[in-house]
C-alpha positions as CSV (number, residue, x, y, z in Angstrom):
1,X,23.1,45.9,29.0
2,X,23.3,42.6,30.0
3,X,19.5,40.4,28.9
4,X,17.4,37.3,30.8
5,X,16.0,35.2,29.2
6,X,13.4,32.8,30.5
7,X,13.3,29.6,28.1
8,X,10.9,26.8,29.2
9,X,12.8,23.3,29.7
10,X,9.8,21.2,29.5
11,X,11.9,18.6,31.7
12,X,9.5,16.6,34.5
13,X,11.7,17.1,37.2
14,X,14.8,19.3,38.1
15,X,17.5,20.3,36.1
16,X,20.8,19.7,36.5
17,X,23.0,20.8,33.9
18,X,23.0,23.2,30.9
19,X,26.4,23.1,28.4
20,X,26.9,25.1,25.0
21,X,28.8,23.8,22.1
22,X,31.8,25.3,20.5
23,X,30.0,28.3,18.9
24,X,28.1,28.7,21.3
25,X,25.0,28.0,19.1
26,X,23.3,24.9,20.2
27,X,22.8,24.3,23.7
28,X,22.5,20.6,25.3
29,X,20.2,20.3,28.7
30,X,20.0,16.8,30.9
31,X,17.5,16.7,34.0
32,X,16.1,14.5,37.3
33,X,13.6,12.7,34.9
34,X,16.4,10.7,32.6
35,X,16.3,12.7,29.9
36,X,18.5,15.4,27.7
37,X,17.7,17.8,25.4
38,X,19.4,19.4,22.7
39,X,18.2,22.4,22.2
40,X,19.1,25.0,18.8
41,X,18.8,28.7,17.7
42,X,16.1,29.3,14.6
43,X,16.1,31.8,12.3
44,X,13.9,33.7,14.8
45,X,17.0,34.2,17.5
46,X,14.3,31.5,19.8
47,X,15.7,28.9,21.4
48,X,14.0,25.1,19.9
49,X,14.5,21.9,21.1
50,X,15.6,20.1,18.5
51,X,15.9,16.1,20.2
52,X,14.4,14.6,23.2
53,X,15.6,11.3,24.2
54,X,15.5,9.1,27.5
55,X,19.5,9.0,28.1
56,X,19.9,6.7,31.4
57,X,18.1,5.0,34.2
58,X,18.8,7.5,36.7
59,X,19.4,11.1,37.3
60,X,21.7,12.5,34.6
61,X,24.1,14.9,36.4
62,X,26.2,16.5,33.4
63,X,25.7,17.0,30.1
64,X,29.1,18.2,28.4
65,X,29.7,19.0,24.6
66,X,33.4,17.5,22.9
67,X,34.6,19.4,20.0
68,X,33.4,20.3,17.2
69,X,36.7,18.8,15.1
70,X,35.5,15.4,16.9
71,X,32.1,15.4,15.5
72,X,28.8,16.6,17.6
73,X,29.3,14.7,19.7
74,X,28.6,15.0,23.2
75,X,28.6,13.0,26.6
76,X,26.3,12.4,29.3
77,X,26.9,10.9,33.1
78,X,24.1,9.4,35.8
79,X,23.2,8.4,39.2
80,X,22.7,4.6,37.2
81,X,26.4,4.3,37.4
82,X,27.5,4.4,33.6
83,X,28.3,7.5,31.2
84,X,27.1,7.6,27.6
85,X,29.2,9.0,24.3
86,X,26.7,10.0,22.0
87,X,27.0,11.5,18.5
88,X,24.5,12.8,16.1
89,X,23.2,11.6,12.4
90,X,21.5,13.9,10.3
91,X,19.0,12.5,8.0
92,X,16.7,14.2,5.1
93,X,16.4,17.8,5.2
94,X,12.7,17.5,3.5
95,X,10.4,15.3,5.7
96,X,6.9,15.5,6.6
97,X,7.5,16.8,10.5
98,X,9.8,19.1,10.1
99,X,9.9,20.3,6.3
100,X,13.4,22.2,5.2
101,X,14.7,21.4,8.1
102,X,17.4,18.3,8.1
103,X,16.2,15.9,11.0
104,X,19.1,14.0,13.4
105,X,18.9,11.2,15.7
106,X,21.2,10.4,18.9
107,X,22.6,7.3,18.9
108,X,24.4,5.6,22.0
109,X,28.2,4.6,20.8
110,X,29.9,4.3,23.2
111,X,28.4,3.1,27.4
112,X,31.4,3.6,30.1
113,X,30.4,1.3,32.6
114,X,33.9,0.2,34.8
115,X,33.1,1.0,38.2
116,X,30.2,0.1,40.7
117,X,30.0,4.2,42.1
118,X,28.2,7.0,40.4
119,X,30.1,9.3,38.2
120,X,29.4,13.1,39.4
121,X,31.5,14.9,36.6
122,X,32.6,14.5,33.3
123,X,34.7,17.0,31.2
124,X,35.8,16.3,27.5
125,X,40.0,17.6,27.3
126,X,41.4,20.3,25.2
127,X,41.3,19.5,21.0
128,X,44.5,19.8,21.3
129,X,45.2,16.4,23.4
130,X,42.9,14.4,21.2
131,X,39.2,12.6,22.3
132,X,40.1,12.3,25.7
133,X,36.6,12.0,28.5
134,X,37.6,12.9,32.2
135,X,35.7,11.4,34.3
136,X,35.6,11.5,38.3
137,X,33.7,9.3,40.8
138,X,31.6,9.6,43.8
139,X,34.7,7.9,46.0
140,X,38.0,10.2,44.6
141,X,38.7,8.0,41.1
142,X,39.1,10.1,38.4
143,X,38.9,7.7,34.9
144,X,40.7,9.1,31.7
145,X,39.8,7.6,28.0
146,X,40.3,7.9,25.0
147,X,38.9,7.5,21.3
148,X,41.7,5.4,19.5
149,X,39.8,6.8,16.6
150,X,37.7,9.6,16.8
151,X,36.0,8.3,13.7
152,X,34.9,5.0,15.4
153,X,33.7,5.9,18.8
154,X,31.9,2.1,19.5
155,X,35.2,1.8,21.7
156,X,36.8,4.5,24.2
157,X,40.3,2.9,25.8
158,X,40.9,3.6,29.7
159,X,43.9,5.1,29.9
160,X,44.5,6.3,32.9
161,X,43.8,5.3,36.6
162,X,44.2,8.1,38.7
163,X,42.9,7.4,43.0
164,X,43.1,11.1,44.2
165,X,43.7,12.0,48.2
166,X,40.0,13.3,48.4
167,X,37.5,12.0,49.7
168,X,34.6,12.1,47.7
169,X,34.6,13.7,43.8
170,X,32.1,16.7,42.9
171,X,33.9,18.3,39.5
172,X,36.6,18.4,37.3
173,X,38.3,20.5,35.3
174,X,41.2,20.3,32.4
175,X,43.6,23.3,32.1
176,X,43.8,24.5,28.4
177,X,46.5,25.7,27.9
178,X,49.0,24.8,24.7
179,X,52.2,25.8,25.9
180,X,52.1,23.5,29.3
181,X,52.0,20.0,30.9
182,X,48.9,18.3,30.9
183,X,46.5,19.6,34.1
184,X,43.8,18.8,36.0
185,X,41.7,19.8,38.4
186,X,39.1,17.8,41.4
187,X,36.9,19.0,43.5
188,X,35.5,16.4,46.7
189,X,32.6,17.6,47.8
190,X,33.0,16.1,51.2
191,X,31.4,18.2,54.2
192,X,34.0,17.6,56.6
193,X,36.4,21.4,57.1
194,X,38.8,18.9,59.3
195,X,40.2,16.5,56.0
196,X,42.7,18.5,54.9
197,X,42.5,19.8,51.0
198,X,39.1,19.5,49.0
199,X,40.6,20.6,45.8
200,X,44.1,18.4,44.1
201,X,46.0,19.7,40.8
202,X,46.8,16.6,38.6
203,X,49.5,17.2,35.8
204,X,51.1,14.5,33.7
205,X,54.5,13.7,32.9
206,X,55.8,12.8,29.7
207,X,59.1,11.5,30.8
208,X,56.8,9.2,32.9
209,X,53.8,8.7,31.3
210,X,51.7,9.4,34.5
211,X,49.2,11.7,36.5
212,X,50.6,12.4,39.5
213,X,49.2,15.3,42.1
214,X,50.9,18.0,42.2
215,X,49.9,19.9,45.1
216,X,46.5,19.9,47.3
217,X,45.4,23.0,48.0
218,X,45.6,23.4,51.6
219,X,43.3,26.7,51.8
220,X,40.0,25.0,50.6
221,X,37.9,23.5,53.6
222,X,34.3,23.8,52.0
223,X,32.7,21.5,50.5
224,X,33.6,22.7,46.6
225,X,30.7,22.3,44.0
226,X,32.4,22.9,40.8
227,X,36.4,24.0,39.3
228,X,37.3,25.7,36.6
229,X,40.6,26.4,34.7
230,X,40.5,30.1,33.1
231,X,41.3,30.2,29.3
232,X,45.2,31.1,29.6
233,X,45.1,33.3,26.5
234,X,48.8,35.8,26.9
235,X,48.9,35.0,30.9
236,X,52.6,34.0,32.2
237,X,49.8,31.9,35.3
238,X,46.9,29.9,35.4
239,X,44.0,30.6,36.7
240,X,41.8,28.4,38.4
241,X,38.3,29.5,40.2
242,X,36.8,27.1,42.7
243,X,33.1,27.2,43.8
244,X,32.3,26.9,47.4
245,X,30.1,29.0,49.6
246,X,31.9,31.4,47.9
247,X,34.0,31.9,45.0
248,X,37.8,31.4,44.9
249,X,40.3,32.1,42.3
250,X,43.6,30.9,42.2
251,X,46.7,31.8,40.6
252,X,48.8,29.2,39.9
253,X,52.7,29.2,38.5
254,X,52.7,27.1,35.1
255,X,54.9,23.4,36.1
256,X,57.6,23.1,33.7
257,X,58.5,20.1,31.5
258,X,62.0,19.2,33.6
259,X,59.3,19.2,37.2
260,X,57.3,17.1,36.1
261,X,59.2,14.5,36.0
262,X,60.4,14.4,39.6
263,X,56.9,14.2,40.6
264,X,56.2,10.4,41.3
265,X,51.9,9.4,42.7
266,X,53.9,7.3,45.5
267,X,56.0,10.5,46.8
268,X,56.9,13.2,48.0
269,X,57.4,15.7,45.3
270,X,60.8,17.6,45.4
271,X,59.1,20.5,43.4
272,X,57.6,23.5,45.6
273,X,54.2,24.9,43.7
274,X,54.0,28.7,43.7
275,X,50.0,28.9,44.0
276,X,48.4,32.3,45.5
277,X,44.9,32.6,46.3
278,X,44.0,36.3,44.2
279,X,40.7,36.8,45.3
280,X,37.6,35.9,47.5
281,X,34.4,36.6,46.3
282,X,31.5,36.6,48.5
283,X,28.7,38.8,47.3
284,X,26.5,35.3,46.7
285,X,26.2,35.1,50.7
286,X,25.2,31.6,49.8
287,X,26.6,28.4,48.2
288,X,27.5,28.9,44.8
289,X,27.1,25.8,42.0
290,X,28.8,26.8,39.4
291,X,31.6,29.3,38.0
292,X,32.5,29.8,34.6
293,X,35.3,31.7,32.4
294,X,34.4,34.0,29.0
295,X,36.8,32.1,25.8
296,X,40.0,34.6,26.4
297,X,39.6,34.5,30.7
298,X,39.0,37.6,31.9
299,X,35.5,37.4,32.7
300,X,34.3,35.1,35.4
301,X,30.6,33.9,36.0
302,X,29.1,32.6,39.7
303,X,25.9,31.5,39.7
304,X,24.1,29.8,43.2
305,X,21.4,29.7,45.5
306,X,20.9,33.1,45.6
307,X,19.0,33.3,41.8
308,X,21.5,35.5,40.5
309,X,24.6,34.9,37.6
310,X,27.2,37.6,38.4
311,X,30.1,38.0,36.1
312,X,33.4,39.3,37.4
313,X,36.6,40.6,35.8
314,X,40.0,42.3,37.2
315,X,40.3,45.8,37.0
316,X,44.6,47.2,36.3
317,X,45.1,47.0,39.7
318,X,44.2,43.2,39.7
319,X,41.3,43.6,42.0
320,X,38.3,41.5,41.1
321,X,34.7,43.2,40.5
322,X,31.4,42.8,40.0
323,X,30.3,44.0,36.7
324,X,27.1,42.7,36.3
325,X,24.5,41.1,38.0
326,X,21.4,38.6,36.6
327,X,18.7,38.5,38.7
328,X,16.9,35.5,38.4
329,X,12.6,36.0,37.1
330,X,11.0,32.8,38.4
331,X,9.9,33.2,41.8
332,X,11.9,30.2,43.0
333,X,15.5,30.4,44.2
334,X,17.3,28.2,40.9
335,X,20.7,28.0,40.0
336,X,21.2,28.9,36.6
337,X,23.7,27.3,34.2
338,X,26.7,27.9,32.1
339,X,26.5,31.1,30.7
340,X,29.6,30.8,28.0
341,X,27.6,31.7,25.7
342,X,26.4,35.5,27.2
343,X,29.8,35.7,28.1
344,X,30.2,36.0,24.6
345,X,27.1,37.6,23.1
346,X,25.6,38.8,26.4
347,X,22.5,41.3,25.3
348,X,21.0,38.1,23.5
349,X,21.9,34.8,24.7
350,X,22.0,35.0,29.0
351,X,20.2,31.9,29.7
352,X,17.7,31.4,33.2
353,X,16.8,27.7,32.9
354,X,13.9,27.1,36.2
355,X,14.8,24.2,38.6
356,X,18.7,24.2,37.4
357,X,20.6,22.4,41.0
358,X,23.0,20.6,41.3
359,X,23.3,16.9,42.3
360,X,24.1,15.4,46.2
361,X,22.3,18.3,47.7
């Protein structure tokens, strides 16, 4: 049984993104009102806003949590062409305003301003790769930043600048697999249906120490709003979910290291990728804005303009079916944000935030 809970976000404008931390006990929201809010679950199981601040000079598109191994760290990106790293500092436990609760303050650590083009998406790399932050831009460029010293987040250096062959970049996703070469998926929201594939897969070669294009998914011709790699738990192939006007699930053969060494950014690869479209899910019958996997990569959630969150799972013969349908409880259609926590604890943690919408509509 899935239960939807409405949380008054109290933002003064459209909410664009919701992100849960690693444990699903904290939540961050961002909005066109230029602010970011941090939410924690209290002892009664209710979400309480514990921090609220103006993060940017423009609408804030995305917010992402780093792995807790690196502390309480989030990254935000905005229409003001910047991304910012924020770190929480915890103060005294007993204060006048919050007796019995430690006060916290989010400190700006590293403003990242390396382009005059708006940042459209950000995502931290899996923990085993270190403190890396990937950012994609409206002009199709991807930059990867690294914190040389995770104890000092005031300085992040650009490690890689990747020029994707996409008209624009709208979303990005790291492959969380520890057993294979690092991989990124970049999606484009270019509305033209004649400009080729809208998703590009990038791989990192330890031999050349470069990110190279692995393949462009030419079968995806609609504007892409979100991409998400599934956690690889005992699976021999990677799964990639792509949200367009439908939900597409692609199966990708892992890239062998000897093949990764053959990839060059400026040459035609001799590696023939084994990629299969294993499902097209059309139940939303409208634009799908977000896709998210559970921790084991067995259940996929999607949400669209119909104001519903749908949960999908493959049966024993590999057919993907809807196993849950959560309806928006507000009067107006809205986009329901990241539901990773709802997938791990579906009876308590389903989030339904009003007016959560994707930028660039």
